[in-house]
N, CA and C of each residue as an Amber inpcrd file, in Angstrom:
protein
   240
   0.8460000  -1.1730000   0.0000000   0.0000000   0.0000000   0.0000000
   0.8950000   1.2400000   0.0000000   0.4970000   2.2180000  -0.7710000
   1.2540000   3.4660000  -0.8710000   0.4560000   4.5680000  -0.1980000
   1.0890000   5.2830000   0.7090000   0.4530000   6.4200000   1.3810000
   0.7520000   7.6800000   0.5840000  -0.2640000   8.4750000   0.3830000
  -0.1000000   9.7190000  -0.3640000  -0.4320000  10.8860000   0.5620000
   0.4980000  11.8170000   0.6270000   0.2790000  13.0200000   1.4340000
  -0.0110000  14.1840000   0.4990000  -1.0640000  14.9060000   0.7770000
  -1.4090000  16.0730000  -0.0080000  -0.9760000  17.3270000   0.7310000
  -0.3340000  18.2110000   0.0090000   0.0860000  19.4820000   0.5800000
  -0.6160000  20.5820000  -0.1990000  -1.3130000  21.4200000   0.5080000
  -2.0110000  22.5260000  -0.1350000  -1.0980000  23.7410000  -0.0870000
  -0.6650000  24.1760000  -1.2480000   0.2030000  25.3550000  -1.3190000
  -0.6370000  26.6140000  -1.3200000  -0.1700000  27.6430000  -0.6380000
  -0.8630000  28.9060000  -0.6030000  -1.9570000  28.9730000   0.4550000
  -2.1260000  27.9180000   1.1970000  -3.1590000  27.9250000   2.2280000
  -2.6910000  28.7550000   3.4130000  -3.6080000  29.4380000   4.0170000
  -3.2760000  30.2350000   5.1960000  -2.8740000  29.3050000   6.3260000
  -1.8690000  29.7250000   7.0770000  -1.4050000  28.8660000   8.1590000
  -1.4300000  29.5690000   9.5100000  -1.7150000  30.8360000   9.5140000
  -1.7240000  31.6020000  10.7570000  -3.0960000  32.2460000  10.9550000
  -3.5080000  32.4310000  12.2000000  -4.7820000  33.1320000  12.4400000
  -4.5870000  34.6400000  12.2790000  -5.6470000  35.3650000  11.9860000
  -5.5330000  36.8260000  11.8930000  -5.1320000  37.4270000  13.2420000
  -4.3510000  38.4840000  13.2000000  -3.9530000  39.1720000  14.4300000
  -5.1220000  39.9740000  14.9780000  -5.0750000  40.2670000  16.2750000
  -6.1310000  41.0610000  16.9120000  -6.2980000  42.4320000  16.2460000
  -5.1980000  43.1400000  15.9190000  -5.3850000  44.4340000  15.2470000
  -6.1090000  44.3030000  13.9070000  -5.8870000  43.2080000  13.1930000
  -6.5550000  43.0390000  11.9050000  -8.0150000  42.6370000  12.0820000
  -8.3080000  41.8480000  13.0940000  -9.7080000  41.5210000  13.3890000
 -10.4560000  42.8180000  13.7050000  -9.8350000  43.6760000  14.5170000
 -10.4490000  44.9550000  14.8840000 -10.5900000  45.8720000  13.6700000
  -9.5440000  45.9160000  12.8400000  -9.5890000  46.7560000  11.6420000
 -10.7070000  46.3220000  10.7030000 -10.8140000  45.0260000  10.4400000
 -11.8440000  44.5250000   9.5250000 -13.2360000  44.8840000  10.0440000
 -13.4790000  44.6880000  11.3340000 -14.7840000  45.0230000  11.9070000
 -15.0770000  46.5140000  11.7590000 -14.0910000  47.3360000  12.0370000
 -14.2430000  48.7870000  11.9420000 -14.4710000  49.2150000  10.4980000
 -13.6400000  48.7280000   9.5980000 -13.7450000  49.1200000   8.1880000
 -15.0800000  48.6950000   7.5980000 -15.5070000  47.4890000   7.9170000
 -16.7780000  47.0030000   7.3850000 -17.9510000  47.8170000   7.9300000
 -17.8590000  48.2590000   9.1720000 -18.9080000  49.0930000   9.7450000
 -18.9150000  50.4810000   9.1140000 -17.7420000  50.9810000   8.7840000
 -17.6260000  52.3120000   8.1960000 -17.9550000  52.3030000   6.7080000
 -17.3820000  51.3420000   5.9650000 -17.5840000  51.2680000   4.5190000
 -17.3870000  49.8260000   4.0740000 -18.4740000  49.1080000   3.9540000
 -18.4230000  47.6780000   3.6210000 -17.9870000  47.4100000   2.1870000
 -17.8430000  48.4530000   1.3660000 -17.4060000  48.2310000  -0.0120000
 -15.8950000  48.0620000  -0.1190000 -15.1640000  48.3740000   0.9380000
 -13.7130000  48.2170000   0.9390000 -13.3780000  46.7330000   1.1030000
 -12.5240000  46.2130000   0.2270000 -12.1450000  44.8040000   0.2560000
 -11.1170000  44.5640000   1.3650000 -11.5230000  43.8220000   2.3710000
 -10.6350000  43.5010000   3.4940000 -10.3180000  42.0030000   3.5520000
 -10.5700000  41.2820000   2.4770000 -10.4020000  39.8230000   2.5080000
  -8.9800000  39.3900000   2.8370000  -7.9780000  40.1480000   2.4300000
  -6.5900000  39.7690000   2.7270000  -6.3380000  39.7280000   4.2300000
  -7.0630000  40.5570000   4.9790000  -6.8560000  40.6660000   6.4230000
  -7.7190000  39.7050000   7.2400000  -8.6600000  39.0570000   6.5820000
  -9.5700000  38.1440000   7.2680000  -8.9630000  36.7390000   7.3490000
  -9.5800000  35.8850000   8.1620000  -9.1180000  34.5140000   8.2880000
  -9.0710000  33.8580000   6.9100000  -7.9540000  33.2020000   6.6270000
  -7.7650000  32.5680000   5.3280000  -7.2240000  33.5060000   4.2670000
  -7.0400000  34.7830000   4.6230000  -6.5440000  35.7700000   3.6720000
  -5.0530000  35.6460000   3.4270000  -4.5940000  36.3490000   2.4190000
  -3.1880000  36.2710000   2.0160000  -2.2190000  36.7970000   3.0710000
  -2.7050000  37.5270000   4.0470000  -1.8260000  38.0510000   5.1020000
  -1.2800000  36.9680000   6.0290000  -1.8990000  35.8260000   6.0520000
  -1.5960000  34.8430000   7.0930000  -0.8640000  33.6160000   6.5710000
  -0.0970000  33.8030000   5.4940000   0.6340000  32.6760000   4.9030000
   2.0250000  32.4980000   5.4780000   2.6460000  33.5790000   5.9170000
   3.9870000  33.4980000   6.5150000   4.0570000  34.4560000   7.7030000
   4.9490000  34.2070000   8.6330000   5.1090000  35.1410000   9.7610000
   5.4920000  36.5510000   9.3000000   6.3060000  36.6510000   8.2570000
   6.7280000  37.9620000   7.7620000   5.5450000  38.7260000   7.1760000
   4.7360000  38.0380000   6.3930000   3.5500000  38.6690000   5.8120000
   2.5670000  39.0660000   6.9070000   2.4050000  38.2120000   7.9030000
   1.5020000  38.4950000   9.0180000   1.9490000  39.7440000   9.7710000
   3.2400000  39.8800000   9.9810000   3.7660000  41.0560000  10.6830000
   3.5200000  42.3260000   9.8760000   3.7420000  42.2700000   8.5780000
   3.5270000  43.4370000   7.7230000   2.0460000  43.8120000   7.7010000
   1.1790000  42.8300000   7.5930000  -0.2560000  43.1000000   7.5640000
  -0.7470000  43.6400000   8.9020000  -0.2200000  43.1130000   9.9820000
  -0.6140000  43.6040000  11.3040000  -0.2560000  45.0800000  11.4450000
   0.9150000  45.4550000  10.9620000   1.3150000  46.8640000  11.0020000
   0.3730000  47.7100000  10.1510000  -0.0030000  47.2230000   8.9710000
  -0.9440000  47.9380000   8.1120000  -2.3000000  48.1010000   8.8000000
  -2.7430000  47.0500000   9.4770000  -4.0250000  47.1070000  10.1810000
  -3.9920000  48.1280000  11.3080000  -2.8940000  48.1750000  12.0410000
  -2.7630000  49.1310000  13.1370000  -2.8480000  50.5600000  12.6250000
  -2.1660000  50.8420000  11.5150000  -2.1750000  52.1870000  10.9330000
  -3.5730000  52.5340000  10.4120000  -4.1900000  51.6030000   9.6970000
  -5.5220000  51.8560000   9.1340000  -6.5630000  52.0440000  10.2370000
  -6.4810000  51.2280000  11.2790000  -7.4230000  51.3340000  12.3820000
  -7.2580000  52.6730000  13.1100000  -6.0280000  53.0910000  13.3220000
  -5.7800000  54.3850000  13.9690000  -6.3730000  55.5200000  13.1310000
  -6.2570000  55.4360000  11.8230000  -6.8230000  56.4630000  10.9470000
  -8.3410000  56.4870000  11.0380000  -8.9490000  55.3100000  11.0150000
 -10.4120000  55.2470000  11.1070000 -10.9150000  55.7540000  12.4490000
 -10.1440000  55.5440000  13.4850000 -10.5480000  56.0220000  14.8150000
 -10.4780000  57.5340000  14.9270000  -9.8070000  58.1840000  13.9760000
  -9.7070000  59.6420000  13.9760000 -10.8830000  60.3070000  13.2710000
 -11.7880000  59.5130000  12.7130000 -12.9670000  60.0690000  12.0680000
 -13.7670000  60.8930000  13.0690000 -14.4700000  61.9210000  12.5980000
 -15.2600000  62.7440000  13.5150000 -16.2750000  61.9320000  14.3240000
 -16.9010000  60.9540000  13.7160000 -17.9000000  60.1420000  14.4100000
 -17.7200000  58.6800000  13.9930000 -16.6640000  58.0220000  14.5000000
 -16.3880000  56.6580000  14.0500000 -17.4760000  55.6850000  14.5250000
 -17.7160000  54.6220000  13.7580000 -18.6720000  53.5970000  14.1870000
 -18.2380000  52.9780000  15.5170000 -19.1950000  52.4480000  16.2300000
 -18.8990000  51.8100000  17.5250000 -17.8460000  50.7160000  17.3820000
 -17.8560000  49.9940000  16.2700000 -16.8840000  48.9170000  16.0490000
 -15.4590000  49.4290000  16.0020000 -15.2890000  50.7060000  15.7180000
 -13.9400000  51.2930000  15.6250000 -13.3770000  51.6560000  16.9980000
 -14.2320000  51.9290000  17.9460000 -13.7500000  52.3640000  19.2460000
 -13.9130000  51.2840000  20.3130000 -14.6490000  50.2370000  20.0060000
 -14.9490000  49.1890000  20.9890000 -13.7030000  48.5140000  21.5290000
 -12.6930000  48.3360000  20.6880000 -11.5160000  47.5680000  21.1110000
 -10.3670000  48.4390000  21.6060000 -10.5960000  49.7190000  21.7600000
  -9.5040000  50.5990000  22.1930000  -9.0830000  50.3080000  23.6130000
């Protein structure tokens, strides 16, 4: 009998970071037309530790900007 192992290339291997979970919730509440799929679970941000770190930094910056809105959605300030 021959055992066959399948390896899925490009599959996400890391969970989304807390800043990105917060950013996605905030962005979707503010403007749901913005594509945040890269930052969500299974997105391209979570394939390597280096990519995850870069995306987490992007999420932190984007979330800080959204929190500066005159009247940000509750989802933007809930996790502060």
